[in-house]
Legacy VTK file of the C-alpha trace (Angstrom):
# vtk DataFile Version 3.0
C-alpha trace
ASCII
DATASET POLYDATA
POINTS 309 float
7.984 130.095 127.903
10.313 127.133 129.143
13.735 126.239 127.333
13.738 123.071 125.473
16.516 121.418 125.518
18.914 118.332 123.728
18.564 115.130 125.440
21.984 113.695 125.530
22.400 110.656 123.905
23.603 107.569 125.724
26.879 106.483 124.442
28.171 103.441 124.454
27.890 99.441 123.134
24.442 98.157 123.287
23.724 95.289 125.495
24.238 92.890 122.963
27.347 94.202 121.800
28.983 94.446 125.366
27.743 90.578 125.895
29.605 89.399 122.741
32.163 91.808 123.969
33.125 90.027 126.839
32.723 86.539 125.697
34.882 87.292 122.822
37.657 87.311 126.052
37.442 83.792 126.763
37.319 82.364 122.998
40.293 80.003 123.752
40.290 76.445 124.124
41.236 76.242 127.842
38.258 78.704 128.686
35.669 76.933 126.716
33.615 75.499 129.416
33.644 78.794 131.250
32.390 80.624 128.443
29.507 78.061 127.785
28.489 78.398 131.023
28.628 82.446 131.046
27.101 82.517 127.809
24.215 80.407 129.014
23.523 83.068 132.130
23.957 86.270 130.038
21.738 84.737 127.280
18.945 85.966 129.862
20.303 88.937 130.909
20.427 89.775 127.502
16.899 88.853 126.939
15.561 90.751 129.933
17.270 93.603 128.942
16.687 93.744 125.425
19.731 93.354 122.873
19.672 96.738 121.496
19.545 98.828 125.064
22.233 100.701 125.613
24.625 99.150 128.446
25.304 102.707 129.716
21.576 102.838 131.103
22.434 100.394 133.700
24.111 103.356 135.378
20.820 104.699 136.229
19.560 104.117 139.677
16.230 103.028 138.462
17.882 100.374 136.173
20.022 99.029 138.628
17.191 98.586 141.107
15.157 96.668 138.365
18.233 94.392 137.229
18.319 93.413 140.777
14.818 92.676 141.435
14.727 90.531 138.301
18.081 88.570 139.345
16.575 87.996 142.849
13.306 86.828 140.689
15.222 84.762 138.361
17.824 82.817 140.947
16.720 83.645 144.255
14.548 80.745 145.100
17.540 78.372 143.333
20.175 76.389 145.628
22.846 79.169 146.865
25.526 77.312 144.560
23.385 78.169 141.221
22.325 81.701 142.579
26.117 82.383 143.458
27.448 80.894 139.849
25.211 83.087 137.635
25.992 86.223 140.379
29.633 85.413 139.358
29.292 85.455 135.930
27.063 88.659 135.925
29.859 90.478 137.946
32.525 89.083 135.739
30.944 90.648 132.656
29.999 93.803 134.897
33.753 93.915 135.631
35.001 93.842 132.136
32.668 96.677 130.923
33.439 98.987 133.750
37.234 97.898 132.842
36.326 99.284 129.195
34.749 102.482 130.393
31.099 101.309 129.342
29.599 101.484 132.779
30.769 103.871 135.381
29.221 101.906 138.482
28.468 98.359 139.596
24.497 98.056 139.037
24.845 94.428 140.916
26.333 95.993 144.224
23.002 95.488 145.910
23.299 91.476 145.255
24.843 89.474 147.822
26.692 85.924 147.896
24.841 83.476 149.473
26.137 80.920 152.478
25.573 77.665 151.258
23.855 75.254 154.075
26.294 72.372 155.188
25.090 69.057 153.623
25.354 66.253 155.910
23.798 63.497 153.418
26.761 63.502 151.057
27.405 59.867 151.127
25.454 57.312 149.314
23.519 54.565 150.512
25.458 51.277 150.031
22.420 49.564 148.331
22.565 52.686 145.673
26.299 52.310 145.211
25.957 48.714 144.611
23.169 49.411 142.192
25.337 52.027 140.229
28.480 49.927 139.902
26.507 46.986 138.627
24.830 48.408 135.832
25.567 46.802 132.604
24.282 49.084 130.460
26.911 51.913 131.100
30.064 52.570 129.088
32.917 50.137 130.436
35.116 53.474 130.698
32.437 54.941 133.300
31.895 51.596 134.995
35.473 51.672 135.647
36.074 55.193 136.305
33.560 55.131 139.167
34.294 51.783 140.755
37.976 52.689 141.054
36.913 55.841 142.277
34.848 53.810 144.892
37.021 51.275 145.625
40.490 53.352 146.267
38.244 56.634 147.469
40.243 58.605 145.409
39.725 61.865 144.042
38.833 62.293 140.833
41.613 64.428 139.427
44.252 62.050 140.687
42.904 59.040 139.042
42.504 60.978 135.905
45.880 62.387 135.958
47.004 58.114 135.983
48.831 56.927 132.906
48.971 52.719 131.942
52.628 52.931 133.300
51.276 54.223 136.790
49.158 51.046 137.408
50.126 48.052 138.883
47.853 45.638 137.578
49.285 42.905 139.525
49.264 44.198 142.695
46.015 46.339 141.997
47.399 49.618 143.202
49.115 52.756 141.473
51.361 55.481 142.750
49.291 59.145 142.749
50.009 63.051 143.296
48.079 64.122 146.426
47.446 67.813 146.876
50.385 69.628 147.564
52.165 67.421 144.884
52.897 64.377 147.551
53.849 60.927 146.052
50.898 58.436 147.234
49.467 54.775 146.944
45.951 54.045 146.020
44.631 50.034 146.343
41.574 49.065 144.842
39.659 45.398 144.882
38.421 42.855 142.504
35.593 44.631 140.913
38.201 47.098 139.229
41.338 44.415 138.796
38.702 42.972 136.575
37.702 46.126 134.502
40.818 47.570 133.893
42.322 45.100 131.706
39.501 45.158 129.535
39.475 49.225 129.682
43.023 49.030 128.465
43.040 46.627 126.030
46.771 45.697 126.007
47.692 49.229 125.565
51.014 49.961 127.634
51.105 53.931 127.340
49.056 57.169 127.181
46.500 58.258 129.756
44.633 55.650 131.749
41.389 56.894 131.059
40.632 58.406 127.555
38.018 60.462 125.473
35.789 58.518 122.881
37.151 60.872 120.076
40.190 62.287 118.891
41.250 65.798 120.431
39.686 68.513 118.408
42.659 70.924 119.857
46.555 70.859 120.319
47.146 69.490 123.488
50.327 68.489 125.848
51.828 65.186 124.201
51.379 63.534 127.906
47.848 64.127 127.468
47.354 62.522 124.273
47.485 58.839 123.132
49.234 58.732 120.106
48.090 55.827 118.092
44.459 57.208 118.078
44.787 60.639 119.101
42.456 60.236 121.759
42.890 62.530 124.545
43.303 62.256 128.382
39.497 62.337 129.923
38.931 66.042 131.493
37.424 66.328 134.876
34.866 68.350 133.448
33.567 65.725 131.331
33.749 62.649 133.664
31.938 65.004 136.173
29.170 65.884 133.392
28.504 62.157 132.794
28.692 61.152 136.507
26.023 63.881 137.291
23.845 63.244 133.918
23.648 59.130 134.659
22.905 59.634 138.088
20.435 62.196 138.281
22.240 64.788 140.130
24.814 63.054 142.285
28.275 64.743 142.042
31.368 62.233 141.388
33.091 63.319 144.448
30.302 61.876 146.289
31.839 58.449 145.387
34.957 59.566 147.563
32.729 60.452 150.177
30.834 57.534 150.066
33.565 55.300 150.299
35.559 57.069 153.155
31.790 57.023 155.081
31.300 53.497 154.470
34.855 52.347 155.817
34.288 54.566 158.823
30.989 52.787 159.861
32.671 49.675 158.775
35.450 50.067 161.657
38.280 51.417 160.156
40.702 53.138 162.798
41.810 56.894 161.832
45.458 55.849 160.967
43.827 53.627 158.145
40.904 56.376 157.263
44.269 58.951 156.579
45.996 56.410 154.479
42.735 56.004 152.798
42.274 59.177 151.917
45.256 60.846 151.420
44.642 63.283 154.351
47.524 64.159 156.520
45.305 65.925 159.312
42.626 64.095 161.425
40.356 67.055 161.100
40.360 66.778 157.761
38.257 63.275 158.148
35.567 64.656 160.349
32.965 65.195 157.744
33.521 61.869 156.456
33.562 60.216 159.702
30.087 61.180 160.478
27.720 58.424 159.791
25.312 58.139 157.568
21.319 57.636 157.841
21.288 54.210 156.779
24.037 53.445 159.360
22.149 55.133 162.228
19.015 53.268 161.256
20.743 50.122 161.645
22.705 51.610 165.015
19.160 52.266 165.977
17.456 48.599 165.340
20.529 46.809 167.004
19.526 49.183 170.380
15.910 49.111 170.302
14.395 46.950 172.826
11.579 46.017 171.060
13.359 44.639 168.307
15.800 42.542 170.444
12.863 41.162 172.451
11.591 39.573 169.120
LINES 1 310
309 0 1 2 3 4 5 6 7 8 9 10 11 12 13 14 15 16 17 18 19 20 21 22 23 24 25 26 27 28 29 30 31 32 33 34 35 36 37 38 39 40 41 42 43 44 45 46 47 48 49 50 51 52 53 54 55 56 57 58 59 60 61 62 63 64 65 66 67 68 69 70 71 72 73 74 75 76 77 78 79 80 81 82 83 84 85 86 87 88 89 90 91 92 93 94 95 96 97 98 99 100 101 102 103 104 105 106 107 108 109 110 111 112 113 114 115 116 117 118 119 120 121 122 123 124 125 126 127 128 129 130 131 132 133 134 135 136 137 138 139 140 141 142 143 144 145 146 147 148 149 150 151 152 153 154 155 156 157 158 159 160 161 162 163 164 165 166 167 168 169 170 171 172 173 174 175 176 177 178 179 180 181 182 183 184 185 186 187 188 189 190 191 192 193 194 195 196 197 198 199 200 201 202 203 204 205 206 207 208 209 210 211 212 213 214 215 216 217 218 219 220 221 222 223 224 225 226 227 228 229 230 231 232 233 234 235 236 237 238 239 240 241 242 243 244 245 246 247 248 249 250 251 252 253 254 255 256 257 258 259 260 261 262 263 264 265 266 267 268 269 270 271 272 273 274 275 276 277 278 279 280 281 282 283 284 285 286 287 288 289 290 291 292 293 294 295 296 297 298 299 300 301 302 303 304 305 306 307 308
């Protein structure tokens, strides 16, 4: 007669307890955005594995193989950036669980990050830019920010860091901090010059671009407009609003478009370096690539059949 052996129970937290424990490490104002993104991914992991399932079951080869298959099925057909973002989230959680000795191995080790194909159409068309910047139904803050970004070709972070005192409204320029903390000057055109005074409403200090409401967490005094308690508009929120309103475009595409259009209009290398804030000509290469729109115009100008009409 065979010997009956008692199976050793799987120790450690359940899946839901492990996820909650990891997310608790991100429960700080400065990590609120990261926590929200991670929670969305891990909620799907929890639903797949089952909240009451012991986390330690992921140390079994069968469970690890099944997790990899599920993850690939769930995000394998998505863009590389989306796949990688979710994989990074899962691995951050796994890393924490291993530090707590809740897992011995990495059940995601068979997954590989995916390379991103180069996007050669990042510049928005001129007609698209014109239509976007002419929209009267959008909030004044967004209209001013977007036009300033396009007209100056500045990075969004550089513009959002501006205080009212940095703006030279009379001369249509401002000093910004470029990468490496270098001080540089950006210049804008009539469109921005007309909008900025309306946005500032006579303010003489504080961040140039403010949130809609009072700050809900303590911030550095330099990032708050004291009379109203409004905070400096964050890059994350500004980027979210742009993508939401445009249906998928990114805030950086305004800068990319400005530089591409300037190159198409014949701006020389020295001008493009000043316009962009780059110190290396090599950095301009991706912006100097002409847009499909400009390529079509060039082909039309040299098409023999069209020239004979």
